[in-house]
N, C-alpha and C positions, 0 to 999 in steps of 0.2 A: 582425656575427656572427663568432665565433671558430671556425675550422675545427679539428676535434679529431682526435686519434689514431684514435678509433673511426670517424670519417668515412672516413679513408684506408683503414683496414683493410676496411671494409664495401664499398667501391666496387670494389676490384680487386686489392689487394696480398695480401690474406690472406682466402681464401674456403674454405668447406667444410673448415676445420681443416687445410688444406694450404698450406704456405708456398711460393709460386711464386717461387723464387729467380731464375729467368731473367727474370721480369717485373720483379722488384726491381732487378736489374742494369740492365735496359734503361731503366727510369724514372730510376734514379740517373744514368745516362749522359746522359739527355735534359735533366735539370735541373742537371747539373754537380755532383753529389754524389760526392766521392771515397769509394770503398768497397774494402776488402780482399776479394779474390775467393776466398781459400782457406779462409775460416772456415765453420763449420757453419751450416745454414739458419736456426736459431733466432737465433744470434748475428748473422747477416747482417741478418735482419729487425729486430732490436732496434737494431743500429747505424744502420741506415737510418732508422728512426723517430726515434732520438735526434738524428740530423743534421737531420731536418726541424724538430724542436723548437727547434734552436739558431739558426734563421735566419728571422726575420720572417714574411713571407708564403710561406715555402717550401712549406707544405702546399697552398696554392693552385696553385703551379707543379706540384707532384706530382699533384694531382687532374687538372689540365689534361693532363699527360703520360699519365696512366692512361687518360683518355677517348680520347686519340689512339691509344695503342698497344695497348690491351687491349679485351676484350669486357666493358666495365664496366657496372655497373647505373646507367645514366645517369638513368633515371626516378627511382630512389631518391635519387640525389644532387640532382636537380632539386627534389624535394620537400623535402629537408633545407635547401637553400639558400633556397627560397621561404618555408618556415615560420620559418626563422631570420632573415628580413629581410635577407639578404645583398645587397650591391650586385652580386654576381656571379650568373650563371645558366648553365645548360647550353645551349650553342648548339643551334639547331633540329635539326641533323643528329646531335646527341649526341656529337660528337667533340672538343669543346673547351669551355672556359669563355669567357664574354664578359660585359662589363658590362651591367647592366640599362639599357635605354633606354625612354623613355616609349612606351606602346602605339601611339600615333598614328604615331610615327616608325618603329617596328618594323613596323607594318602596311604603311606606304608602301614600306619596303625590301623586304618580302616580295612586294608587287605588282610592284615594279620588276624583281625578279629571278625572276619566275615563268617567264619564257621562257628556255630554255637557249641562250644565245648568248654572244659575247665580252663584250658590255656587262654581262651578269649576272655573268660570271666575274670581271670586273674590279671590279665593285661588291662582290662577296663578299670579294675580297682587301682592298679598301679598308676594309670593315666590320671584318674581322678585325684589321687593323692599327690601326684607330681604337678598337676596343672590346675586343679580346682581350687575353690575358695577355702575348703577345709584341707589344706595341704599338710603333708607330713613326709619329710624326706626318707626317714627310716622305714616307714610303712610302705611307701612307694617302692623302695628297694626290695623289701620283703616280698611284695606281690609280684614284682618283676622276676625274682628268683623262682617263685612258685609257678609262674607261667612257663618258664623254661623247664622246670621239673615235669610239669604236666605234659609238655609236648615231647621231651626227649626220653623220659624214663621208659614209656612203653616201647620206644624204638630201640634204645641202647641197652637197657637193663630190665627187660619185661618181667623177669622172674624175681626181681628184688622186692623184698618186703619193705614198705614205707620208704621208697626211693627218694634220694636227695641228689642235688647237683654233685656232691662229693662222690657218690656211687657212679654217676655218669662219667665224671672225670677219671676215676680209677679205671674204668673199663676202657676208655679211649686211650689212656696212657699205656696200659699194659697190652692191649690188643688193637691198637689203632689201625693195623694193617687190614683188619676186617671191615673197615669203614672208609668211605671216600667222600670228598666234596666234589661238586660239579665243577668248581673252579680248579684248574690244574695246578696253579701256584708256581713259584719260581723253579721248583724242581721238576715240574711237569709230571708229578706223581699223584696228584689229587689228594695230598696228605690232609688229615684232619687237624694238623697242627694249628692252623688259624682258629678253628673252633675251640680247641683246648685253651688257647690264649684268651679267647673271649669269655669262656666259662671261668677261667682263673681270675679274670678282671671283675666279674660280677659276683663271685662267691668267695668267701662269705660276706654278708653285710657287716661293715665295720662296727656296727652298733651291737653286735652279738659277741658273746664270750669266745666263740669259735675263732674269731678274728685275732685273738691273742692280746691285743691292746685296745679294748672297746672304746669307741668314740662315736659321736653323733655325726652322720654324714651331712654334707651340705646339699642344698636342693639342686645345685648344678651337677653334683656327682650323681644324685639319684636320677635326674632326668637323663643323663648320659647313659647310665646303666639301663634305664627303661628303653632307650632307643636301641641299645645292643640286644635286649631281650626281644624287641619287636623283630629285629633282623633274624635272630635265631629261630623264632617261631615261624617266620616266613620261609626260611630255608627248609625247615623240617616239613612244612605243609607242601612245599613245591617239589620235594624230592631232591633238593640240593645236597641233603645229607642222606647217604644211602649205604647199604652193604656193598662191599667190594666184590 
């Protein structure tokens, strides 16, 4: 779907026949569009829109900024994006754009973040960095790890000072018999082995020196790690990880 001039105008930059020059300037600053500030409102708007036309997906960046900065008509934009078959959609809170994700994964994310706590906050940050316009694979991976630490540390290593996934892994490896998964597994022993494997998969972020040979992860890797983190948070919230 091609985002058009009319879409930008209708969502927040130009409403009720009044040109909001202050909003144009704020949006331009947010998306790094150079604008002369002394020109008349109509010329300012036209220059702004012309700048949008000249740069690839700039319209998407502008819409994302409008959603964040203004009282935009997010419902109208959501309808336009949906009907146009766009890979982008309006985020649940109406304040940003994000890539469309399959409904099963989106629902799982919604359930995992239904509780307002640190784990949910970190998952939302990871989701935004993995699927939002301002994406960053390494940052998404980091926040996914922090979400897992926030949910598992109080459960597995409550006395640990500044707990990390490594501390959780160490405890599960050395005293795994103290813990069980609700899923019995192939040995019918409710081993936490699958959880250990998942934690080994997401930690550490390969972009960190702890990984041994630092490299920048791909977005596909970061998104997969995020989905694993969502599952782990859900398991912990539902009691699927418990003391034996």
